[in-house]
N, C-alpha and C positions, 0 to 999 in steps of 0.2 A: 495569833494564838485566840483570837475572840473567838472566831466560831467556831471550836472546840471546850473555849469555858461554856458557848451555850451552848455548847450539844449536850455540854455534863450538865445540867442546871435543866433542859426539857428532858433530856433521859430521869433525873432523879424525881422532877415532878411528875412527870405521866409513864413512871414504872410500871400499873401494873399491863399498859397497852405495847410496851415495844418487848416485858419480861419476855414475854413468849418468842416474836424476832429471836432473841437473847440464845436465846435457849434450842429452838433451833437451830441458830447457826453454828453454837456451836458444837448438836452436835450430825450433823454434816460432816463440820473440818474434822471434827475426830473420827466419825467411822471411814471419810475419804484417806485418811490418808491408815490407818489400818487396816484400809481391806485395800490398799496402793491405787487410786480411782478409781478402784470399779461401780465404789456406791454410788458414787454421782456418774457414772456413764449412759446413758441414753436409755437402755433397754429396761436398768435396776429401778430409774426416775421414772420411768411411766408402770414399768407395772404398782410400783409401788405407791401411786397412784391410781389406780387405780384400784387393787386392795382396800386405798380411804375409799371408795366412793361408798358401802352400803353404811361405814362405819357414819363419813362424814354427814350422810341425810339425819337420821340418829340426832346428831352429835347436836346438825341445825333447832332443833324436835323438841332435843335434851336442855338445849337451852335457855329455851322459854319457860320449859315447865319448873326449871329453877328456879326461876324469876320472880317466877308469879310465886315463890318455897314452895313449891310441894317439890316430887318425883317421880317416875313413872318406873315400875320394874317389872312391868307384863311384854315390854318392845320390844326382846329379843323375843320372846318365842310367839308371838304375837306374829312378828315377823317372817318367823321362822314357819306358821302354819298359812301365814297371808301367797305367800313366795308354791307354798306344796296346791294353798288351792290355786293357782296358774295353775300352776305343771299338769295337777284334774282331770283344769277347765279347759286346755291347747290337749291333752294327752287322750282323758276319756269321756269329754264332751265334744270336741274339736270341733270347740269354737276357737275365731280368728286370735292372734296375737294381742293386737289394737282392741277388741271385745272382752278378754281375759284381765287384758291392763287394768282398764275400766273398771270390769263387777269389784277386779282386789282392790284397786284406791278407796275403790266407795265403801267396800267391807271395813277397812280401815278406819277411814273417818266413825263411821256406823261406832265399832267394837273405841275406837277412844272416848266418844261422848258415854259411849257402857262407863266405859272405867271414871267417868268420870263427874256426872250424873251424883255414885253418893256423897265420892267429895264435896263437889257444889253443892247437893241439897241436905243434908246429914251433915257433912262436917266429919266425915268419916276419915283419920286422917290417909292421907295419899297416897302409903309408905305399905298398910293393909291395903285399903285397893284394891291396889298396883300390885299387889304381893298374891292375890288371890288372878289377880287375869292372872301371872306371875306361870302357879299350877294348873290353871283352864289350860292355855292355849298351850302349855308343856303334851297336857294329855291328849287335847284335842290335832296335835301333830301325831302323835299315834293312834289317832284310832283313824286318819285316812290317810294313814301310811301302813300302816298292820296288815294288810294285807299283800298291797304290793311287795311294802320293799321302801328302797331309790326309786323315784319316781324319775326315770329319759328324758327330757326334755328334745324333741328332736328339728321342734321347728327353728328356724335359721333364725327369723325377721326377731322371734323375743330372743333367740339366746346371742346376737349378735349386741343388742344392750350394753350387757357384758362383758364382753370381750372385742365386738368388734369396734373399728374407727369410719373418723370423717373421712370419706372418699374428698382426693384432689380436685386442683384442676383440669380442667383437660391437657396433655399433652402439650402443644403450643407453648399454655400459660406459665407453664410449669419452671422451678429454677431445680436445676440437673441437682441432684444430691439430697437434695430436704423436702417435706411435705410446703409445698408452698403457699395452701390454703390454711392451714395452721399459721403460719408469719404473719400470712395478713389477719388473719383474726385477734392474733396477739398485740402488733400494731395498733390496729382499733381499739383492741384492750385499755392499755395505754393510754392513747387517747380521751376514750371515756372516763379513765380514774383520772390521768391528771384535768379535762373538761369541768366534774365533777369536783374533784380538789377547791378550785380554783371559786367555782361559783357558792361552795359552802363557806370558803371563806370571804367568800363579800358576804354574805349575810349575815355569818356572824358579827361583821364590823358594824352592819347597819344597825343592828337590833345593840352596839357597844360592846357584844363580849368579849374577852379574852382571847387571841389568835396568837397561833407561829409567828416571831418573827420573819421578818424576811428570810433572809441565808438557813433562818431552819428550816421555809416552810418550801424554798424553794432546792436542801437537801431532801428532804423529806418525799418531794419529788421525783429527783432522780436517785434516790436509791428504790425506793421503793419500783420503778419505770422501770432502774436494770432490774432490778429482780423475778420481776414480769416478761421482762424481755427475756434472762436467761433461759430460766425454768418453757418459753413458746421454744425459743432454741436448740433445747435438748430435746422435746413431745417432738420436731419435726425432727429429727437426724435420723429419730425412728420412723414410728411408723404416721405421724401426729399426732392429735386429740383422739383422744376414748369417747367415745357413746357417750360411758361413764362417765368423766371428764363435765362436756358437755353438762349432763346430764345436773349433776353438781355443779357445776358454777352458774347454772341457772336457778337451780334451790336459792343458792345464797345472792344472789343477786336479789330475786320475790323475795328472800326471807329479808333481805341488809334493807333493802325500799321500806318493805312495809315499816321494822322496826323501827327507819332511823327518818322518815319522811310521813310518817299517816297517827295519824285522831289515835285508830287504835292498837301503835305504836305506843302513843303515851300512853295510852291506858296499861294497855300490861305492864308498862315500869313503872308508874304510880300505880298501881293493885303490889307487886310486890319491893315498891318501896317504903306504903303505905295502908295493908289494906284497909282498914277501921275509916283512916283520912279521903282515901281514896272514894272507899261508903259512903261517907258524907259528904264530899266535892262531888258525887252523882254517876256514880261509872258505878257499874250490877260491877262484881266481885264471880256472882257464880256468871254471867253468861261471857266475862273477862277467862274463867276457869273452863267453860264448856270449850269455849273459842280452839286454847290452847293446848290442850287434852283431843281433841277431834283433828286438829293441829297436826300434833301426837300419832296419832293412828293411820296418818294419810302420806306422813313422813314412816313409819313404821312400816307398812304398804312397800311405801316406793321399795327402801332396804329389800326388803325381802325379795319382789322383781330384782332387783339391780343381783343380787344374794345366791339370785335361783338361773338368772339370765350365766352368770359368768360361770356360777359347777354345773349348769348344761340337766341341773339334775334338780330333781329336792331332797331332803336325805333326813329322818331322821333325831338326828343331831342339831338340824339347821337352825340357827338363830344361839344358841347354847351363849351365855357369856359376853355378846354383844349388846344387853341395856349396858353391862361392866363398863365394857369398854366407851361406850357412846359418852356415860354419867364421868368418866375418868378426863376426855377428852372436852368436855366442857369443862368442868374445872380447871384443867391440862390452860384449857383458852381463858381465862380470866372471869368466869363465871363465879361471886361470892354464892357461899352456902344460907348467906343470914339475908338475899335474894336480893328482889333490886339492880342489879349491878349483873351484865355482863351483853355478851355481844356477837351477831355472827358467824362475824366471819372472824374473831378470837379462836372462834369451836369446832368451824374448817383447820384454824390454824394447828387447835390440837390434835384434832386426830392426829393431821400428818405426825406431828409430834411423837405421838403413841405408835403410829406404827410404824418410823422411822427409826425408832428405836429394835421393834419385833426387827424390823429389813434389815439393820445392818450390821444384828447379832447374828439373822440366820445365814447372814453373808459369812461373819466370822466362826460361824460353828456350835458360840453358848446353848448347853441344853435348853431346854421348854424350861424346866423348874428356876431357873435363872436370870433364866428373863420373867416369870411373872416375877418374881420377888424384885428385879428392878423396874418394873412395869408400875408394886407396889410402894414402891418406894418415889418415884415419882411422882406419881399419888399424891401421897401426902403430906411429899418440901412444898406441894402447887397447892397446896390450902392452910399449908402455914402459909405460905409468904402472902396469900389472898386474909389470912388474918393481921397478921403484922403490918400490912398494905392500908387498912381496915385503920387502926387503930393507930397509926399515923397520921392519917388523913382527919383522923378526928381532934 
């Protein structure tokens, strides 16, 4: 009984961190029962994670924007506009896919910096500055597509980013019936996770920080490793890891490292916690604002690429409500509206939670009107949860 008592105590003390895991588990359980297991089929899980990709990368960037107490409403139509630019570059300018991608990613960074300049230099509220961007990029999409309408992208290399899967090992090395390379990558992921957690625990102990008791630490390793292993097995049973998921995982790893292991990451959270104190301690709030919004622009471009590649085309309506999905994913993933609190991994889980709701309701044949209502209620509950837990922590 001691281990259950410890688990209950850890859960109460870290409810912000573990709440999203519980929410996801509940959602998966409910939809699995209601769909007679169809929800957790290999095909549906693979499609769900691929559909999450373009929102997940936006949610990562949005998390950092909200952490420094700002918002960016322009990211949706910016993603749609840059996806259209990528299509135009390949179809009409005849650029190779790799060059079109580099061009669009660079334009994304520039667009993010343009949004940030009036915010950082003039103190204009980010809501207003990004709302202007929302209008501008909405008009820009219409301008670049008004003559051609939907631009079909015939480039297979580019389209594979959105709906392609990584190749498997040679036939002689494959395990029959499963995508062997995906299993190996999943196993390496589990090993890296365990090694990272052990190193983090030892580092905290060396500085006399509080850590989980050994039984709770082992339970955490076992549960999360089992989750990674299960998802890997499910994906390997279909077509393996998609290129979209590989890109999302790379983004998550890079941003998780930057926010947790670098000086820049510490400065971002310092600015979010107290901008005035951060400025007095020698941190340039303007510089951090420019970096975060530039990063948001880069991820908007990446989102536009993923979406255009998945559709194999650029459309006039691309990017519609992307920003709302990204903001919702960030809040559901644990970012605080007050700033200074939020994790990259949490925002990814938030995106999975929101897309799981959509996927499950689609499988049940629930109308789009009711889907919006449910997703809105989940967002409200997430914000209420944030406010209540912050008050209790004080």
